[in-house]
C-alpha positions, 0 to 999 in steps of 0.5 A: 500500499505505501509503495503504490502511494509513493508512486503516484505523484511521479506517474501524475507528473509523467502523465501530465508531461506526456499530455502536454507534449502530445499537445505541444506536437499537434499544436493545440497549445500554440496559442497558450505558447505564444502568449506566454512568450510574449509575457516573458520576452522582455524578461528574457531580452533583460537577462540576455542583455544583462548576460551580454554586459556581464560578459563584456564587463569580464572580457574588459576587465580581464583584458584591462589586467592583462594590459596592465600586466604587460605595461608593468613587464614593458616598464621594467624591461625599458628600465633594464635596457636603459640601465645596460645602454647607459653602462655600455656607453660609459664604458665606450666613451672611457674606452674612446677617451684612453685610446686617444690618451694612449695615441698621444702619449706614444706619438710624444714618447711620453711616460705617464700614469693614467687616473680616474677623477673621483672628485672636484672639490672647492679649493678652500685656500683660493676661494669657492671660485677655484676647482681642485680635481681628486684622482685615484693615483698617488704617490705609490704610483710613482707620482710627484708634486708639480707634475703635470697632468693632460686631458684625453686630447693631450692639453695640459689641464693642471698640475699636482699640489697635494700627494697621498699614497693613494690618491693626489690633488690637481690644481686646474689651469683656471684655478688661482696659484696654479701657475705653469711656465708658458710660451706663446706660439708667436714670432718671438715665442713670448715666454712667462707664467700662466695662471688661473683666473677666477676659476674661469679662465687663465691669464699671462700677465707681465708680458713686455708691451714690445711683444706681439700678441694676437687673438688665437695664438697658442699657448703651450708649456715652455719646459721650464722647471723640468717637471712639465714637458715643453710643448703641451698646449695649455689653451689659445689667446681670446683677449689681449689687454694692451695699454699704451701707458703700461709697462706690461700687457696681459693675455687671456687665455682659454682652455681647449677642452672642458674641464668640468668634464673631465673623467680620465686624465694622464699625469706626465712623468719625465 
């Protein structure tokens, strides 16, 4: 009895479903079906639209996330490549400077010690406008006080003023009290001393009025004193101060290299 009763709901469902299916096949329920479709059409359209919006939103969100990941990866790659390029450029420039310097030293048969510039410091004894260079070579490398220092192009940029075992201080040719025995490459080979002028230019004073000095005359080391070889270029004349009522005349000299950009120098050992 219990088993039979338990089967009734299922039998009723089967019978009703079969009847509805049969009526659907013979299209008796078509008007009712159309009416029901008409009623649920707005709801189904809304659900379809919401489904599409959700799918599009999910796709856009996923694409945006993927794009952000790609941007982050590319940004990291650009940073790495920039660092590599900067390092490569530094090495290339240093090699070029050393090559030019070695060519100059070899051509002139100079013995020299190549050094890196560690720092540029204001010289306290001459004021803030004067700048000195600190290099990474010193007494243990054979350096001595008063030795001349040249740039990669072979232009003399200063001399050693202070010396330690592993480092040295160089006064630049534009620094006050950085005096160099010099000669102007004019007809009379006018000789004298150059000195720094406020850390900006080089001056050569106490030149007799009878000496003829012209704009763009080249000024070189004279070799007097023995510490600095003869013929190293100091700079060129850019101005001549010649007063008729004065005993002496003065020449303003400009270095041929940018002293602010020195990174590799060579100390010439006679």
